[in-house]
N, C-alpha and C positions, 0 to 999 in steps of 0.2 A: 636567842641566836636568830639574826635575820636572814632573809632569802638570799641577799647578795654574797654574804659569808657562805652559806651553804653552797651556792652555785660555784663559787671559787675554789671550794675544797673537794677536788676530784678523787681524793683518796678515799672518800666515804664510800662504803658499799653495803647493801643489805642482802641477806639470804632468806628467801621465804621457802618454806616447806609446806606441801599440802597434798593430802590423798585425793587428789582432784586432778583435773586436766585444764591447764592454763587458758586455752582458747575459749572453753566455755563457762569459766567461772567469772562472773561479773565482778565480784567483789575484790578477788586478788588482781584482776586487771585495773580496776580504779586505783587501787594501792600502788601498783607498778607505775602507772601513768603519773601519779602525783610524785613519786620519787624522781622520775625523769624530768619532770618540770622543774625541779629544785636541784637538778644537776647530781642526783645520787644514783650510782649504778647499782642494778638489781639483778640478781639471780634467782631462779626458782627450780626447785626439786619437786617433780610431781609425776604422774604416770602417763602412759601412752594410751590415748583413748581410741583413736582411729588407726587403721593399718597403714594411711598414708602419712603419718606424722613421723618426723624424725626423732632419733633418740637425743639429738642436740640440735638446736637452731638458735638463732637470734630472732626475735619476734618483737618488732617495733623498740628496738634498743634493749630489750629484755632477754637475758641468756636463760634459755629453758632446757632443763635437763631431766629427760623422761626416762626413769630408771627402771620401769616395769610396765609390762602390758596390762591393760585393763581386763579383769575378768568378772564375771556376773557375782554381785555380792548380796543377792536377794535373801540368802539363808544366813543366820547369824553365824554358823559355823564357817561359811566360806568368807564372810565379812572379816571374822577374826583372823583366819588364816592369811587372806589377802593383805589386811592392815599390818600384820606381823612381819609379813615378807617385805613390806614397802619399808616399814620401820627399820629393819636390819640394813637394807641397801641404802636407805637414806643416811643412817648413822654413819656408815663408812663413806659414802659420797660426801657428807658434810666434813668430815675430818680431812679429805684430800682437798676439798674446795677451799677450806678455811685456811689450809697451810698456805696455798697459792693465792688467796686474796685477802685474807686478813680482815674479815668482815666486822662491821661497827655494830651492828644489830642482828640477832637471828629472829625472824617473825614466823612462827609456827601457826597453822590453821587448823582447828579441830573439824571434823571427828577424825580419829579418836583423840581423846584428851592425851594418852600417853604418847602420841607422836612427838610431844615436847621433848622427850628423853633422846631423839635423834641429834638434839643440840648438846649433848653432854661434853664434848670435846671443847667447843667454843666457851661453853659455860664454865670449864676448869680454867680456861685462859682469860676470864673475867670479862667475857663479852655478854652484854645485856641479852636476855631471851624474852621475847613476848609470846604470849599464848593468846590467840584470837579465837574466842569461843563463839562459833557461828551457831551451833546447836548445843542445848543443854543435855549431856548423855542421859542423865537420870530419867528426866521426864520423857525422853524420846524413846527409851527402851521400856519404859512403863507403857507406852502406847503400842509399840511393837509386839511385846510379848504378852503370854497368859498372865493372870494374876499370880499364879503358882510360881511360874519361873521367875517374875520380877522380884517377888519377895525373897525366893532363894539367892538371886544375885546382887539385889539392890545394895547390901552393905560393900559388896566388892566395886559395884559402880561408884558409890560415894567415895570410897577410899581411894580408887584411881583418879576420880576428879580432884580430890584434895591434894594428893601428892604431886599431881601434875601442875595444879595452881601454885603450890607451894615452891616448886622447883623454877617456875617462871618468875621473872623479876617484876613484870607487869601483866595485867590481864586486860584484854579488850572484849567487849561483848556488845550485842546489837540492840537491846531494849533495856529500859529501866526495869521491866518485870523480870528479865534475866538476872540482872544485878541484885535484885532482891531475893531471888532464889539462892544465888551463890552467896550472899551475906548470910542467909538463915544457915547455910551449911558451913559456916565458920570461915568464909574467906573475907579478909578485911575489906571494908567499902573502898577506903583509900588506895587500895591496890588496883582498883577496877576502873577503866574508862570506858564510857559510852561512846562508841562510833557505829551509829546506825547503818543498816545495809540500805542505804539510800541510792537513788538511781543517779547516774551521771548527767547531770543538766548540761553538759557540754556536748554530749553525744546524743541524748533524747530530746527532740525538739517538737513543738507544738505544730500540728497540721490540721487544717478544718476541711481538707479536701472530702474526707468522707461523708461531710454533711452536704457536700455540693454534688454528689453523684448525679450522673445524668440518667434519663429514664430507660436507656438501654441496659443498664446493669441493675437488674431487679434483686439480685442475690444478696441476703443478709448474712454476713459471715461472723461467727463468733469465734473468739481466739483464747487459748491457753497455752502457755509455753513454759517449759521447766521439768522438774521432778515428776516421775508418774509413779505414784502409790496411791493405796486406797484411801488413805487419810486427806488427800486432797479432793476428794468427793466429786470427782468426774463422772462417775457412773450416775450421779443423780441428774447431770446436765444431760447426758445421753437419755434417759428416761424422759427428760423435759422436752428434748428436742423431737421425740415421737408425738407428744402432745401437741406441740407447735406446729409440727408438719401436717397433722391432720387438717388444719384450717391454712397454714402458710407454708407451702411446699418449697418455697424459694429461700429456705434457712439451711446453713451448713455449719458445722462444729469442726474447726480445724484445731489439731492438737500437736505439739511439737515437743518431742522428748525422746526416751530411750523406746523406740517402737517395737523392740524384740522383748521388753520386759514381761513379767507374768501378769502385771496389772494391765499393760497395754493390750496383751491378748484377751484378758477379760473384757475390757471394753470393746473390743472388735466382735467378741462372741456375743456380748449383749446387743450391740447394734444389729447384727445379723439376726438375732432372735426377734428383734422388734421390727425387722424389715427396713432398716435406715442405713444400711452399710454404705450406701453411696453418699449419705449426708454426714458421715462421721469419718473424717480423713485424719489419719495417725501419722506423722511425719517423723523423720530423723530430727535429733537436735540440730540446731544451726549455731555457728559461732556468735559470739556476743556482738561482735561489731557489725553484724548483719540484722540484729534484731529491731532496731530503729526503723529501718525500711520495710521489714516484715509487718510492723505493727500497723503502718499507713494504709495497709490492705484490708483492714479489718473494721467492723462496725461497733463491736462489743467485746469487752474483756470479761473472763470469767475466773474468779478466785474463790472458789466454794470450799474452802477448808473445813473439815469437821471441827467442832468447837470443842476439842479436848484440851485437857490442861497443858499439854505441849503446844497445841496450835495457838493458844492464847499468849504465849510467850513470843510469837514470831511476828515480825512484819515483813511480808513478801516483797522482794524486790521488784518482782513482775507487776505488782499493784502501782509502784512508784513509777515504773517505766510507762504503764499504760496512762497513768494520770499526765505525766510530762508530754506525752505525745498527744493527748487529747481524745484518748479512746475512753468512752463511757464504761463503768465497771459494775458488775454485781459481784458483791462480796459479803463473806461471812462477818458478822459482827463480833470480832475478837477483841479482847482488851488492848492489845498494842496497836492495832488497826484504828480503834475509836480514838486513840490519842493524836491521830493524824488527820483523819478525814471527818468532816462534819455530814449531817443528814442530806444536806443539799448538793453534795459533791459526788455521791454514790448512791448505789441501791444497796441498802444493808438486809442480810437475811439472817435471822437468829440461828436457824439451823437450815443446811441445804436439803431441800426436799423438792421432788419432781414437779408437783402441781405448782407449788408457789413460785419456783424458777420459772417454769412455762409461763405462768401469768405475767411476771415481770419481763421476760423476753418479749412477750406479745405487746405489752404496754410500751416497751421502748422501741420496737421496730416501727409501731404505729405512729410514734411522736418524735419526729427527728428535732423539732426545737428543744424538748425536754433532754436529749441525748446532748445537744450542744451546750445548753446551760450547765448540766452536771459536768461536761469535760472542762469548761472555762473554770468552774468552781474547785475542781479537783486540782488543776494547775495552781491555783492560788495556794491550795493546802499544802501540797507536796514541796512546793518551792520554799517553805519554811525550814524544811530539813533536807534539802537536797545535798548532793555530794560536795558541792562548793564549800558549805559550811562544815561537813563532817571531815573534809579534807584539811581544813585548817587545824582542827583538833588532831588529827592524825601527825601533822608536821610538827605541832608543839609538842606532842609526846615524843617523838624522835629526837628533837631538838634537846629535850631534858636528858636524854640518854647520850648526847654528844653527837648526834648526826647532823 
């Protein structure tokens, strides 16, 4: 089906369901934007993250239904209760919306996997259901839980994943490593499509202004934005900053995320103990459409994930966003990441560790030319898997299901 036919068929409509918030979820925003470009209307059921968000509004042509208020999900019990409440409300909201709009496809985003059952009514009506697996539940909970708890619940996690995947008509996931894991657990490879968590090359643009800073701005600013959790290794960066600041006091580490989370508070306490509270600035999350302008204000991006089994499966969108905008990156050498970036594009670390991170930061802040060369090389690498290419795969998949 060509794009002209898609554009002329205004009856086509897609419903997305995500235990997320639309304004801050880059992957979902990219999908909705792609659908708008081909003339397909999109609705999304999600949660209400900020107090000033409306329960319903149209954002850039996307109808956003916020059916539940966000609550802290740091503990597993609170996460399960929150996700089940959302599932029940999404189930009934989907019924009412489908009766009104007669959707062509229902696109569900995990986690959790069992959110796919919110689409039971359209499924009965023969509407195709896509399950988009952003994160593999089994590997993620292996990392979050103790060995004893994980072993106890592992069969249930695998069972839930399997029945959710079997319920869906097709599965989307983010790396080849994730596909391999799903296939090993009995999901048919031909039922899975790879659509990487690639940055939007229309939104994120290269800017070399950071390499032309005038002498009055001596501060070297390091950036991390996204989820705040211990597995992302930001405590090592805070410790590294203490080492750096002993010799180079004009260095700051700016973090954007849930600044009221337990891990954010741990980072604040660590910075206070090290005497560098004024150098570690933890800010609230910002909407996705503002991230490009944000990145332009920084000199170095940090993606220091712990090299766990789960993290080896991930390709962080933020790394792609930093690359597209020309921000040099220090990043953990993970399997999925190594398939994208070469050694001349980023600074790889085997394991995030404070002294080695400090050494790399000092090396880069002293060598502007090295940072510029890295930035140019990383743009080359990420352009091979940018959203323009992933978007084509998504549109082809939808056309197979009649959209």
